[in-house]
N, CA and C atoms as a LAMMPS dump frame, in Angstrom:
ITEM: TIMESTEP
0
ITEM: NUMBER OF ATOMS
660
ITEM: BOX BOUNDS ff ff ff
-5.0000000000000000e+02 5.0000000000000000e+02
-5.0000000000000000e+02 5.0000000000000000e+02
-5.0000000000000000e+02 5.0000000000000000e+02
ITEM: ATOMS id mol type element x y z
1 1 1 N 302.888 214.943 151.906
2 1 2 C 302.481 213.72 151.2
3 1 3 C 300.986 213.481 151.414
4 2 1 N 300.273 213.228 150.322
5 2 2 C 298.835 212.979 150.406
6 2 3 C 298.572 211.627 151.062
7 3 1 N 297.372 211.481 151.608
8 3 2 C 297.018 210.255 152.324
9 3 3 C 297.069 209.024 151.421
10 4 1 N 296.579 209.173 150.186
11 4 2 C 296.577 208.013 149.291
12 4 3 C 298.002 207.612 148.911
13 5 1 N 298.915 208.609 148.832
14 5 2 C 300.312 208.289 148.554
15 5 3 C 300.953 207.577 149.737
16 6 1 N 300.61 208.027 150.936
17 6 2 C 301.145 207.389 152.139
18 6 3 C 300.648 205.951 152.263
19 7 1 N 299.365 205.739 151.964
20 7 2 C 298.804 204.388 152.034
21 7 3 C 299.492 203.463 151.03
22 8 1 N 299.687 203.965 149.814
23 8 2 C 300.354 203.169 148.785
24 8 3 C 301.789 202.848 149.185
25 9 1 N 302.479 203.832 149.753
26 9 2 C 303.855 203.653 150.192
27 9 3 C 303.938 202.616 151.308
28 10 1 N 303.037 202.723 152.277
29 10 2 C 303.032 201.788 153.394
30 10 3 C 302.66 200.375 152.958
31 11 1 N 301.73 200.268 152.012
32 11 2 C 301.336 198.953 151.512
33 11 3 C 302.52 198.271 150.82
34 12 1 N 303.215 199.027 149.982
35 12 2 C 304.39 198.477 149.301
36 12 3 C 305.465 198.078 150.299
37 13 1 N 305.72 198.955 151.27
38 13 2 C 306.73 198.656 152.28
39 13 3 C 306.37 197.445 153.123
40 14 1 N 305.094 197.314 153.461
41 14 2 C 304.648 196.163 154.248
42 14 3 C 304.817 194.866 153.474
43 15 1 N 304.451 194.889 152.204
44 15 2 C 304.601 193.688 151.37
45 15 3 C 306.07 193.311 151.219
46 16 1 N 306.935 194.313 151.05
47 16 2 C 308.375 194.049 150.943
48 16 3 C 308.917 193.445 152.237
49 17 1 N 308.475 193.988 153.36
50 17 2 C 308.914 193.461 154.651
51 17 3 C 308.45 192.028 154.849
52 18 1 N 307.191 191.757 154.529
53 18 2 C 306.654 190.399 154.672
54 18 3 C 307.365 189.424 153.741
55 19 1 N 307.735 189.896 152.55
56 19 2 C 308.443 189.033 151.598
57 19 3 C 309.821 188.656 152.121
58 20 1 N 310.59 189.662 152.545
59 20 2 C 311.955 189.356 152.99
60 20 3 C 311.952 188.52 154.265
61 21 1 N 311.023 188.802 155.176
62 21 2 C 310.94 188.024 156.409
63 21 3 C 310.397 186.625 156.123
64 22 1 N 309.392 186.523 155.26
65 22 2 C 308.791 185.232 154.955
66 22 3 C 309.767 184.262 154.318
67 23 1 N 310.492 184.734 153.3
68 23 2 C 311.461 183.862 152.622
69 23 3 C 312.588 183.479 153.576
70 24 1 N 313.094 184.458 154.325
71 24 2 C 314.181 184.183 155.274
72 24 3 C 313.736 183.216 156.36
73 25 1 N 312.518 183.398 156.848
74 25 2 C 312.004 182.515 157.903
75 25 3 C 311.841 181.088 157.401
76 26 1 N 311.362 180.947 156.178
77 26 2 C 311.175 179.616 155.593
78 26 3 C 312.507 178.87 155.497
79 27 1 N 313.516 179.56 154.973
80 27 2 C 314.844 178.936 154.829
81 27 3 C 315.453 178.662 156.205
82 28 1 N 315.282 179.6 157.121
83 28 2 C 315.831 179.431 158.47
84 28 3 C 315.222 178.226 159.173
85 29 1 N 313.926 178.023 158.973
86 29 2 C 313.258 176.869 159.576
87 29 3 C 313.793 175.568 158.98
88 30 1 N 313.943 175.528 157.661
89 30 2 C 314.411 174.315 156.986
90 30 3 C 315.831 173.947 157.401
91 31 1 N 316.653 174.939 157.703
92 31 2 C 318.04 174.676 158.102
93 31 3 C 318.171 174.586 159.613
94 32 1 N 317.493 175.487 160.331
95 32 2 C 317.662 175.572 161.774
96 32 3 C 317.14 174.366 162.535
97 33 1 N 316.009 173.82 162.11
98 33 2 C 315.447 172.664 162.819
99 33 3 C 316.35 171.434 162.716
100 34 1 N 316.84 171.071 161.527
101 34 2 C 317.796 169.96 161.47
102 34 3 C 319.055 170.217 162.3
103 35 1 N 319.513 171.47 162.321
104 35 2 C 320.67 171.798 163.158
105 35 3 C 320.371 171.509 164.624
106 36 1 N 319.167 171.89 165.072
107 36 2 C 318.782 171.64 166.461
108 36 3 C 318.725 170.142 166.748
109 37 1 N 318.186 169.379 165.809
110 37 2 C 318.104 167.924 165.976
111 37 3 C 319.505 167.322 166.093
112 38 1 N 320.417 167.796 165.257
113 38 2 C 321.796 167.29 165.305
114 38 3 C 322.447 167.658 166.638
115 39 1 N 322.246 168.891 167.094
116 39 2 C 322.834 169.321 168.361
117 39 3 C 322.356 168.461 169.525
118 40 1 N 321.064 168.127 169.528
119 40 2 C 320.517 167.31 170.612
120 40 3 C 320.919 165.841 170.457
121 41 1 N 320.846 165.337 169.247
122 41 2 C 321.11 163.914 169.008
123 41 3 C 322.572 163.541 169.227
124 42 1 N 323.484 164.478 168.975
125 42 2 C 324.913 164.174 169.107
126 42 3 C 325.472 164.544 170.475
127 43 1 N 324.611 164.996 171.384
128 43 2 C 325.076 165.302 172.737
129 43 3 C 325.425 164.012 173.472
130 44 1 N 326.004 164.148 174.646
131 44 2 C 326.455 162.977 175.394
132 44 3 C 325.311 162.033 175.732
133 45 1 N 324.118 162.62 175.977
134 45 2 C 322.946 161.796 176.303
135 45 3 C 322.068 161.536 175.08
136 46 1 N 322.518 161.952 173.905
137 46 2 C 321.717 161.824 172.704
138 46 3 C 321.731 160.425 172.117
139 47 1 N 320.963 160.265 171.047
140 47 2 C 320.866 158.936 170.432
141 47 3 C 321.954 158.706 169.384
142 48 1 N 322.653 159.765 168.98
143 48 2 C 323.81 159.665 168.092
144 48 3 C 325 160.384 168.744
145 49 1 N 325.448 159.977 169.904
146 49 2 C 326.485 160.732 170.616
147 49 3 C 327.762 160.906 169.793
148 50 1 N 328.168 162.154 169.629
149 50 2 C 329.403 162.472 168.906
150 50 3 C 329.908 163.821 169.411
151 51 1 N 330.89 163.782 170.257
152 51 2 C 331.402 165.013 170.866
153 51 3 C 331.963 165.957 169.818
154 52 1 N 332.631 165.419 168.809
155 52 2 C 333.253 166.262 167.783
156 52 3 C 332.202 167.025 166.983
157 53 1 N 331.171 166.331 166.529
158 53 2 C 330.118 166.988 165.747
159 53 3 C 329.366 167.993 166.614
160 54 1 N 329.043 167.605 167.836
161 54 2 C 328.275 168.473 168.721
162 54 3 C 329.022 169.763 169.035
163 55 1 N 330.301 169.65 169.333
164 55 2 C 331.094 170.829 169.669
165 55 3 C 331.348 171.702 168.439
166 56 1 N 331.597 171.076 167.295
167 56 2 C 331.874 171.843 166.074
168 56 3 C 330.653 172.636 165.636
169 57 1 N 329.502 171.973 165.596
170 57 2 C 328.278 172.663 165.198
171 57 3 C 327.88 173.715 166.23
172 58 1 N 328.063 173.395 167.505
173 58 2 C 327.762 174.359 168.551
174 58 3 C 328.627 175.601 168.442
175 59 1 N 329.891 175.41 168.077
176 59 2 C 330.801 176.55 167.909
177 59 3 C 330.341 177.44 166.763
178 60 1 N 329.958 176.835 165.645
179 60 2 C 329.477 177.609 164.494
180 60 3 C 328.23 178.407 164.87
181 61 1 N 327.304 177.772 165.56
182 61 2 C 326.073 178.441 165.977
183 61 3 C 326.372 179.611 166.912
184 62 1 N 327.251 179.39 167.876
185 62 2 C 327.566 180.441 168.85
186 62 3 C 328.272 181.627 168.202
187 63 1 N 329.198 181.355 167.304
188 63 2 C 329.918 182.44 166.642
189 63 3 C 328.97 183.273 165.788
190 64 1 N 328.123 182.611 165.02
191 64 2 C 327.193 183.326 164.144
192 64 3 C 326.208 184.161 164.95
193 65 1 N 325.74 183.616 166.064
194 65 2 C 324.782 184.344 166.904
195 65 3 C 325.402 185.559 167.572
196 66 1 N 326.709 185.535 167.773
197 66 2 C 327.357 186.618 168.524
198 66 3 C 327.608 187.865 167.684
199 67 1 N 327.45 187.768 166.364
200 67 2 C 327.724 188.911 165.486
201 67 3 C 326.485 189.787 165.387
202 68 1 N 326.575 191.073 165.726
203 68 2 C 325.416 191.978 165.585
204 68 3 C 324.919 191.994 164.148
205 69 1 N 323.595 192.101 163.984
206 69 2 C 322.999 191.969 162.659
207 69 3 C 323.521 193.012 161.678
208 70 1 N 323.674 194.241 162.128
209 70 2 C 324.127 195.303 161.231
210 70 3 C 325.52 195.013 160.703
211 71 1 N 326.416 194.552 161.585
212 71 2 C 327.773 194.206 161.161
213 71 3 C 327.745 193.006 160.225
214 72 1 N 326.908 192.022 160.557
215 72 2 C 326.791 190.824 159.718
216 72 3 C 326.317 191.185 158.316
217 73 1 N 325.34 192.071 158.239
218 73 2 C 324.788 192.452 156.941
219 73 3 C 325.833 193.129 156.066
220 74 1 N 326.617 194.004 156.662
221 74 2 C 327.662 194.701 155.905
222 74 3 C 328.765 193.728 155.499
223 75 1 N 329.153 192.839 156.415
224 75 2 C 330.222 191.882 156.129
225 75 3 C 329.844 190.906 155.021
226 76 1 N 328.549 190.641 154.896
227 76 2 C 328.084 189.661 153.903
228 76 3 C 327.806 190.268 152.531
229 77 1 N 328.063 191.545 152.357
230 77 2 C 327.749 192.19 151.077
231 77 3 C 328.356 191.456 149.874
232 78 1 N 329.651 191.066 149.901
233 78 2 C 330.198 190.331 148.738
234 78 3 C 329.479 189.001 148.488
235 79 1 N 329.176 188.281 149.564
236 79 2 C 328.486 186.994 149.416
237 79 3 C 327.055 187.217 148.941
238 80 1 N 326.401 188.22 149.486
239 80 2 C 325.035 188.539 149.071
240 80 3 C 324.983 188.882 147.593
241 81 1 N 325.943 189.691 147.137
242 81 2 C 325.991 190.08 145.732
243 81 3 C 326.226 188.858 144.845
244 82 1 N 327.028 187.916 145.339
245 82 2 C 327.317 186.71 144.561
246 82 3 C 326.092 185.795 144.481
247 83 1 N 325.319 185.724 145.564
248 83 2 C 324.167 184.815 145.599
249 83 3 C 322.973 185.378 144.835
250 84 1 N 322.606 186.625 145.1
251 84 2 C 321.386 187.194 144.512
252 84 3 C 321.661 188.223 143.426
253 85 1 N 322.934 188.544 143.199
254 85 2 C 323.285 189.461 142.111
255 85 3 C 323.229 190.926 142.474
256 86 1 N 322.913 191.245 143.723
257 86 2 C 322.847 192.645 144.139
258 86 3 C 323.047 192.725 145.647
259 87 1 N 323.468 193.879 146.124
260 87 2 C 323.611 194.097 147.562
261 87 3 C 322.578 195.102 148.049
262 88 1 N 321.577 195.369 147.211
263 88 2 C 320.576 196.376 147.546
264 88 3 C 319.18 195.818 147.243
265 89 1 N 318.234 196.076 148.12
266 89 2 C 316.861 195.651 147.869
267 89 3 C 316.421 194.503 148.758
268 90 1 N 315.187 194.093 148.539
269 90 2 C 314.555 193.083 149.383
270 90 3 C 315.313 191.76 149.357
271 91 1 N 315.647 191.276 148.166
272 91 2 C 316.284 189.971 148.067
273 91 3 C 317.684 189.976 148.655
274 92 1 N 318.338 191.118 148.624
275 92 2 C 319.664 191.216 149.233
276 92 3 C 319.589 191.06 150.745
277 93 1 N 318.461 191.454 151.33
278 93 2 C 318.3 191.331 152.784
279 93 3 C 318.034 189.905 153.216
280 94 1 N 317.566 189.069 152.293
281 94 2 C 317.223 187.688 152.646
282 94 3 C 318.447 186.923 153.14
283 95 1 N 319.587 187.15 152.52
284 95 2 C 320.803 186.401 152.883
285 95 3 C 321.233 186.672 154.325
286 96 1 N 321.483 187.921 154.72
287 96 2 C 321.875 188.153 156.122
288 96 3 C 320.766 187.83 157.124
289 97 1 N 319.512 188.072 156.759
290 97 2 C 318.415 187.732 157.66
291 97 3 C 318.379 186.232 157.94
292 98 1 N 318.562 185.447 156.888
293 98 2 C 318.565 183.992 157.033
294 98 3 C 319.734 183.525 157.886
295 99 1 N 320.912 184.07 157.601
296 99 2 C 322.097 183.656 158.343
297 99 3 C 322.019 184.053 159.81
298 100 1 N 321.383 185.18 160.092
299 100 2 C 321.241 185.617 161.484
300 100 3 C 320.172 184.816 162.221
301 101 1 N 319.078 184.492 161.528
302 101 2 C 317.951 183.837 162.182
303 101 3 C 318.162 182.334 162.373
304 102 1 N 318.898 181.702 161.474
305 102 2 C 319.044 180.243 161.528
306 102 3 C 319.666 179.752 162.832
307 103 1 N 320.836 180.264 163.248
308 103 2 C 321.396 179.785 164.52
309 103 3 C 320.561 180.187 165.728
310 104 1 N 319.91 181.339 165.636
311 104 2 C 319.034 181.782 166.725
312 104 3 C 317.894 180.79 166.925
313 105 1 N 317.24 180.426 165.831
314 105 2 C 316.142 179.458 165.915
315 105 3 C 316.652 178.081 166.305
316 106 1 N 317.836 177.709 165.811
317 106 2 C 318.392 176.391 166.132
318 106 3 C 318.574 176.226 167.638
319 107 1 N 319.054 177.266 168.302
320 107 2 C 319.251 177.192 169.754
321 107 3 C 317.915 177.096 170.497
322 108 1 N 316.927 177.871 170.042
323 108 2 C 315.62 177.82 170.69
324 108 3 C 314.988 176.438 170.503
325 109 1 N 315.055 175.92 169.286
326 109 2 C 314.496 174.592 169.02
327 109 3 C 315.251 173.521 169.798
328 110 1 N 316.556 173.708 169.958
329 110 2 C 317.36 172.756 170.723
330 110 3 C 316.865 172.651 172.158
331 111 1 N 316.544 173.799 172.752
332 111 2 C 316.038 173.807 174.126
333 111 3 C 314.741 173.002 174.221
334 112 1 N 313.843 173.203 173.261
335 112 2 C 312.571 172.468 173.263
336 112 3 C 312.792 170.968 173.108
337 113 1 N 313.719 170.597 172.257
338 113 2 C 314.001 169.169 172.048
339 113 3 C 314.636 168.546 173.288
340 114 1 N 315.472 169.3 173.981
341 114 2 C 316.126 168.771 175.187
342 114 3 C 315.129 168.565 176.329
343 115 1 N 314.012 169.289 176.28
344 115 2 C 313.022 169.193 177.35
345 115 3 C 312.098 167.992 177.203
346 116 1 N 312.225 167.268 176.093
347 116 2 C 311.412 166.062 175.91
348 116 3 C 311.805 165.026 176.965
349 117 1 N 310.812 164.464 177.603
350 117 2 C 311.042 163.48 178.662
351 117 3 C 311.889 162.317 178.137
352 118 1 N 313.041 162.109 178.777
353 118 2 C 313.934 161.038 178.323
354 118 3 C 313.294 159.669 178.499
355 119 1 N 312.32 159.581 179.407
356 119 2 C 311.631 158.306 179.593
357 119 3 C 310.872 157.874 178.347
358 120 1 N 310.36 158.85 177.578
359 120 2 C 309.662 158.521 176.336
360 120 3 C 310.622 157.922 175.316
361 121 1 N 311.837 158.457 175.285
362 121 2 C 312.846 157.936 174.356
363 121 3 C 313.229 156.512 174.756
364 122 1 N 313.409 156.294 176.058
365 122 2 C 313.747 154.946 176.535
366 122 3 C 312.621 153.956 176.247
367 123 1 N 311.37 154.433 176.377
368 123 2 C 310.232 153.564 176.084
369 123 3 C 310.194 153.195 174.606
370 124 1 N 310.496 154.181 173.744
371 124 2 C 310.517 153.915 172.306
372 124 3 C 311.623 152.929 171.953
373 125 1 N 312.762 153.061 172.615
374 125 2 C 313.858 152.112 172.369
375 125 3 C 313.493 150.717 172.855
376 126 1 N 312.745 150.681 173.943
377 126 2 C 312.369 149.38 174.518
378 126 3 C 311.44 148.591 173.607
379 127 1 N 310.613 149.308 172.816
380 127 2 C 309.684 148.592 171.929
381 127 3 C 310.284 148.396 170.529
382 128 1 N 311.564 148.737 170.377
383 128 2 C 312.267 148.42 169.148
384 128 3 C 312.364 149.528 168.113
385 129 1 N 312.029 150.756 168.48
386 129 2 C 312.142 151.866 167.523
387 129 3 C 313.619 152.165 167.242
388 130 1 N 313.932 152.382 165.98
389 130 2 C 315.298 152.783 165.669
390 130 3 C 315.466 154.288 165.892
391 131 1 N 316.665 154.792 165.681
392 131 2 C 316.952 156.181 166.03
393 131 3 C 316.203 157.181 165.154
394 132 1 N 316.037 156.872 163.878
395 132 2 C 315.28 157.761 163.003
396 132 3 C 313.813 157.825 163.425
397 133 1 N 313.27 156.686 163.806
398 133 2 C 311.877 156.66 164.257
399 133 3 C 311.709 157.455 165.549
400 134 1 N 312.697 157.388 166.416
401 134 2 C 312.638 158.156 167.665
402 134 3 C 312.607 159.653 167.374
403 135 1 N 313.412 160.094 166.408
404 135 2 C 313.447 161.522 166.052
405 135 3 C 312.101 161.958 165.483
406 136 1 N 311.577 161.169 164.532
407 136 2 C 310.351 161.557 163.827
408 136 3 C 309.087 161.366 164.659
409 137 1 N 309.055 160.344 165.499
410 137 2 C 307.811 159.999 166.184
411 137 3 C 307.816 160.3 167.683
412 138 1 N 308.949 160.676 168.227
413 138 2 C 309.014 161.013 169.651
414 138 3 C 309.538 162.435 169.859
415 139 1 N 310.765 162.686 169.454
416 139 2 C 311.395 163.982 169.721
417 139 3 C 310.628 165.152 169.099
418 140 1 N 310.437 165.093 167.779
419 140 2 C 309.804 166.225 167.095
420 140 3 C 308.345 166.442 167.51
421 141 1 N 307.503 165.385 167.557
422 141 2 C 306.113 165.622 167.98
423 141 3 C 306.003 166.16 169.4
424 142 1 N 306.814 165.647 170.32
425 142 2 C 306.735 166.076 171.711
426 142 3 C 307.228 167.516 171.883
427 143 1 N 308.207 167.901 171.08
428 143 2 C 308.781 169.24 171.207
429 143 3 C 308.08 170.273 170.333
430 144 1 N 307.121 169.834 169.52
431 144 2 C 306.515 170.716 168.524
432 144 3 C 305.922 172.008 169.091
433 145 1 N 305.16 171.973 170.197
434 145 2 C 304.632 173.236 170.732
435 145 3 C 305.732 174.236 171.068
436 146 1 N 306.809 173.755 171.693
437 146 2 C 307.933 174.633 172.021
438 146 3 C 308.647 175.128 170.784
439 147 1 N 308.742 174.278 169.768
440 147 2 C 309.384 174.68 168.519
441 147 3 C 308.588 175.786 167.839
442 148 1 N 307.265 175.631 167.828
443 148 2 C 306.4 176.663 167.238
444 148 3 C 306.527 177.975 168.004
445 149 1 N 306.528 177.891 169.332
446 149 2 C 306.682 179.099 170.144
447 149 3 C 308.036 179.755 169.886
448 150 1 N 309.073 178.939 169.767
449 150 2 C 310.398 179.471 169.485
450 150 3 C 310.497 180.084 168.103
451 151 1 N 309.825 179.475 167.135
452 151 2 C 309.838 180.026 165.786
453 151 3 C 309.095 181.357 165.74
454 152 1 N 308.071 181.485 166.57
455 152 2 C 307.351 182.756 166.662
456 152 3 C 308.267 183.853 167.174
457 153 1 N 309.036 183.54 168.211
458 153 2 C 310.011 184.509 168.734
459 153 3 C 311.029 184.871 167.652
460 154 1 N 311.457 183.876 166.884
461 154 2 C 312.403 184.127 165.794
462 154 3 C 311.811 185.056 164.751
463 155 1 N 310.549 184.852 164.41
464 155 2 C 309.882 185.715 163.438
465 155 3 C 309.826 187.16 163.915
466 156 1 N 309.495 187.349 165.182
467 156 2 C 309.435 188.703 165.731
468 156 3 C 310.81 189.364 165.67
469 157 1 N 311.842 188.612 166.015
470 157 2 C 313.205 189.14 165.938
471 157 3 C 313.579 189.498 164.504
472 158 1 N 313.146 188.678 163.547
473 158 2 C 313.448 188.937 162.141
474 158 3 C 312.735 190.192 161.64
475 159 1 N 311.523 190.429 162.117
476 159 2 C 310.804 191.65 161.734
477 159 3 C 311.573 192.875 162.214
478 160 1 N 312.071 192.813 163.444
479 160 2 C 312.882 193.906 163.964
480 160 3 C 314.154 194.089 163.139
481 161 1 N 314.799 192.989 162.795
482 161 2 C 316.026 193.066 162
483 161 3 C 315.755 193.587 160.589
484 162 1 N 314.589 193.246 160.04
485 162 2 C 314.249 193.718 158.692
486 162 3 C 314.118 195.224 158.659
487 163 1 N 313.684 195.821 159.78
488 163 2 C 313.599 197.275 159.846
489 163 3 C 314.994 197.9 159.805
490 164 1 N 315.948 197.251 160.48
491 164 2 C 317.338 197.718 160.43
492 164 3 C 317.883 197.573 159.018
493 165 1 N 317.594 196.427 158.388
494 165 2 C 318.064 196.197 157.013
495 165 3 C 317.469 197.223 156.063
496 166 1 N 316.2 197.559 156.264
497 166 2 C 315.552 198.539 155.405
498 166 3 C 316.19 199.898 155.5
499 167 1 N 316.695 200.234 156.671
500 167 2 C 317.303 201.546 156.879
501 167 3 C 318.634 201.703 156.145
502 168 1 N 319.232 200.583 155.724
503 168 2 C 320.497 200.683 154.989
504 168 3 C 320.37 200.095 153.584
505 169 1 N 319.171 200.192 153.024
506 169 2 C 319.021 199.893 151.606
507 169 3 C 318.288 198.645 151.225
508 170 1 N 317.666 197.958 152.176
509 170 2 C 316.979 196.709 151.839
510 170 3 C 315.513 196.9 151.483
511 171 1 N 315.018 198.113 151.613
512 171 2 C 313.613 198.345 151.326
513 171 3 C 312.727 197.985 152.508
514 172 1 N 311.424 197.978 152.285
515 172 2 C 310.494 197.629 153.34
516 172 3 C 310.166 198.804 154.238
517 173 1 N 309.559 198.509 155.365
518 173 2 C 309.097 199.544 156.281
519 173 3 C 310.257 200.316 156.904
520 174 1 N 311.377 199.645 157.132
521 174 2 C 312.535 200.33 157.683
522 174 3 C 313.053 201.413 156.753
523 175 1 N 313.043 201.132 155.477
524 175 2 C 313.475 202.11 154.475
525 175 3 C 312.547 203.318 154.46
526 176 1 N 311.238 203.071 154.574
527 176 2 C 310.266 204.162 154.599
528 176 3 C 310.465 205.034 155.837
529 177 1 N 310.646 204.387 156.98
530 177 2 C 310.848 205.134 158.219
531 177 3 C 312.103 205.994 158.149
532 178 1 N 313.149 205.464 157.523
533 178 2 C 314.417 206.206 157.457
534 178 3 C 314.362 207.329 156.434
535 179 1 N 313.93 206.997 155.212
536 179 2 C 313.976 207.994 154.131
537 179 3 C 312.905 209.065 154.258
538 180 1 N 311.696 208.631 154.575
539 180 2 C 310.577 209.581 154.593
540 180 3 C 310.29 210.121 155.996
541 181 1 N 310.639 209.342 157.006
542 181 2 C 310.386 209.791 158.365
543 181 3 C 311.551 210.535 158.975
544 182 1 N 312.706 209.842 159.047
545 182 2 C 313.875 210.42 159.712
546 182 3 C 314.528 211.536 158.895
547 183 1 N 314.849 211.234 157.629
548 183 2 C 315.565 212.217 156.825
549 183 3 C 314.726 213.456 156.506
550 184 1 N 313.423 213.307 156.413
551 184 2 C 312.549 214.441 156.106
552 184 3 C 311.845 214.995 157.348
553 185 1 N 312.215 214.462 158.501
554 185 2 C 311.65 214.933 159.774
555 185 3 C 310.117 214.896 159.771
556 186 1 N 309.576 213.813 159.2
557 186 2 C 308.119 213.655 159.135
558 186 3 C 307.694 212.655 160.203
559 187 1 N 307.264 213.169 161.354
560 187 2 C 306.897 212.294 162.46
561 187 3 C 305.639 211.48 162.181
562 188 1 N 304.777 211.976 161.302
563 188 2 C 303.571 211.229 160.97
564 188 3 C 303.93 209.895 160.312
565 189 1 N 304.853 209.94 159.36
566 189 2 C 305.271 208.715 158.682
567 189 3 C 306.009 207.805 159.654
568 190 1 N 306.881 208.39 160.466
569 190 2 C 307.635 207.593 161.429
570 190 3 C 306.705 206.854 162.382
571 191 1 N 305.751 207.56 162.94
572 191 2 C 304.816 206.939 163.878
573 191 3 C 303.91 205.918 163.199
574 192 1 N 303.525 206.199 161.95
575 192 2 C 302.674 205.263 161.218
576 192 3 C 303.406 203.952 160.958
577 193 1 N 304.68 204.056 160.586
578 193 2 C 305.483 202.849 160.367
579 193 3 C 305.611 202.056 161.66
580 194 1 N 305.824 202.745 162.763
581 194 2 C 305.925 202.068 164.061
582 194 3 C 304.637 201.311 164.376
583 195 1 N 303.498 201.956 164.132
584 195 2 C 302.208 201.318 164.389
585 195 3 C 302.039 200.074 163.522
586 196 1 N 302.393 200.182 162.243
587 196 2 C 302.277 199.036 161.336
588 196 3 C 303.152 197.881 161.813
589 197 1 N 304.385 198.183 162.221
590 197 2 C 305.289 197.142 162.71
591 197 3 C 304.744 196.494 163.982
592 198 1 N 304.2 197.307 164.873
593 198 2 C 303.624 196.771 166.108
594 198 3 C 302.449 195.845 165.802
595 199 1 N 301.612 196.239 164.852
596 199 2 C 300.456 195.419 164.473
597 199 3 C 300.921 194.081 163.887
598 200 1 N 301.932 194.132 163.014
599 200 2 C 302.455 192.898 162.41
600 200 3 C 303.001 191.97 163.489
601 201 1 N 303.786 192.526 164.406
602 201 2 C 304.377 191.717 165.477
603 201 3 C 303.286 191.108 166.359
604 202 1 N 302.273 191.884 166.689
605 202 2 C 301.192 191.374 167.529
606 202 3 C 300.423 190.252 166.836
607 203 1 N 300.198 190.393 165.524
608 203 2 C 299.502 189.348 164.779
609 203 3 C 300.328 188.071 164.714
610 204 1 N 301.612 188.229 164.461
611 204 2 C 302.506 187.065 164.409
612 204 3 C 302.547 186.367 165.761
613 205 1 N 302.696 187.152 166.835
614 205 2 C 302.782 186.57 168.166
615 205 3 C 301.478 185.874 168.551
616 206 1 N 300.356 186.505 168.265
617 206 2 C 299.06 185.915 168.602
618 206 3 C 298.833 184.619 167.821
619 207 1 N 299.194 184.625 166.545
620 207 2 C 299.032 183.423 165.727
621 207 3 C 299.915 182.289 166.227
622 208 1 N 301.175 182.609 166.512
623 208 2 C 302.09 181.592 167.018
624 208 3 C 301.649 181.026 168.347
625 209 1 N 301.2 181.897 169.25
626 209 2 C 300.716 181.432 170.554
627 209 3 C 299.493 180.529 170.403
628 210 1 N 298.599 180.895 169.489
629 210 2 C 297.395 180.086 169.268
630 210 3 C 297.761 178.692 168.754
631 211 1 N 298.665 178.637 167.795
632 211 2 C 299.074 177.342 167.237
633 211 3 C 299.76 176.496 168.308
634 212 1 N 300.64 177.122 169.106
635 212 2 C 301.346 176.376 170.152
636 212 3 C 300.362 175.83 171.193
637 213 1 N 299.364 176.63 171.581
638 213 2 C 298.371 176.158 172.534
639 213 3 C 297.552 175.006 171.957
640 214 1 N 297.205 175.114 170.689
641 214 2 C 296.439 174.065 170.032
642 214 3 C 297.221 172.747 170.01
643 215 1 N 298.522 172.839 169.735
644 215 2 C 299.338 171.653 169.707
645 215 3 C 299.478 171.037 171.094
646 216 1 N 299.544 171.878 172.126
647 216 2 C 299.601 171.384 173.488
648 216 3 C 298.333 170.631 173.866
649 217 1 N 297.18 171.118 173.413
650 217 2 C 295.905 170.446 173.69
651 217 3 C 295.856 169.076 173.041
652 218 1 N 296.464 168.96 171.879
653 218 2 C 296.466 167.673 171.18
654 218 3 C 297.286 166.629 171.922
655 219 1 N 298.238 167.078 172.726
656 219 2 C 299.081 166.134 173.465
657 219 3 C 298.372 165.583 174.706
658 220 1 N 297.357 166.32 175.165
659 220 2 C 296.694 165.903 176.399
660 220 3 C 295.857 164.637 176.177
């Protein structure tokens, strides 16, 4: 394979990977963060205590997290085909990636929300804040650095999962590594894909760490 062909192939694969991870991450954040808020708020010490809701949602999160991504992706093929019209390609990978990442992020965000000083919540209640105001103006702002750090970890995990998805027909860098690297025994392509994935992960991690540190400085 000529160098210009390899560059074009890698560029396409990188864009496909960023697309499937980006869309999945966006949806996972929109669903996972409210799930985390509900898990914390409905706990015994929460502002909306409800044992039934807390245990039911916790059970769903735990069950979904326990399923290996490869098995989840295969099991969701009928649902994926129904939602996006196909079980092959970038958009088909969005469904299992989202379903796998959402409970993972929800648990990480839950930990950050639980670490918020309960004294701040009591102080907000003392000055007359209602429960919605406590969530929006105390819980979320105080936990934001941890939430950003947790979302960064989720993104890195999703990039790894996207490579697995690519190897079984979802496209992206994983597909390139499997079809052109593994099946054709081309170590140059395999190593190049690994380098690209490492660079993407390092950029994501560095960006997330920078944002989390910046948010921590704002709290001081």
